[in-house]
C-alpha positions in Angstrom: -40.6 -25.3 14.2 -41.3 -26.2 10.6 -38.9 -27.5 8.0 -38.8 -24.0 6.4 -37.7 -22.4 9.6 -35.0 -24.9 10.2 -33.8 -24.6 6.6 -33.8 -20.8 6.9 -31.8 -20.9 10.2 -29.3 -23.4 8.6 -28.7 -21.2 5.6 -28.3 -18.1 7.7 -25.9 -19.8 10.1 -23.9 -21.2 7.1 -23.6 -17.7 5.5 -22.4 -16.3 8.8 -19.7 -19.0 9.1 -18.6 -18.3 5.5 -18.4 -14.6 6.2 -16.4 -15.1 9.5 -13.9 -17.4 7.6 -13.4 -14.8 4.9 -12.8 -12.0 7.5 -10.4 -14.3 9.4 -8.5 -15.3 6.3 -8.3 -11.7 5.0 -7.1 -10.1 8.3 -4.5 -12.7 9.4 -1.2 -11.1 10.1 0.6 -13.1 7.4 -1.9 -11.9 4.7 -2.1 -8.4 6.1 1.6 -7.8 5.4 1.3 -9.1 1.8 -1.8 -7.0 1.2 -0.2 -3.8 2.7 2.9 -4.0 0.5 1.2 -2.5 -2.5 -0.1 0.5 -0.5 3.4 1.2 0.9 4.9 1.0 -2.5 2.4 3.5 -3.8 3.1 5.9 -0.9 6.9 5.6 -1.4 6.6 6.5 -5.1 4.8 9.8 -4.5 
């Protein structure tokens, strides 16, 4: 394995970790309730 391969795998794994953290943070139950409030307000107004 060359340096380029190791660097490529490192960057790919790093981006995967960042993506997983963003998904986890977005879909936590505490944040989900706060994010859904706007949708429920819009549905009640109609």
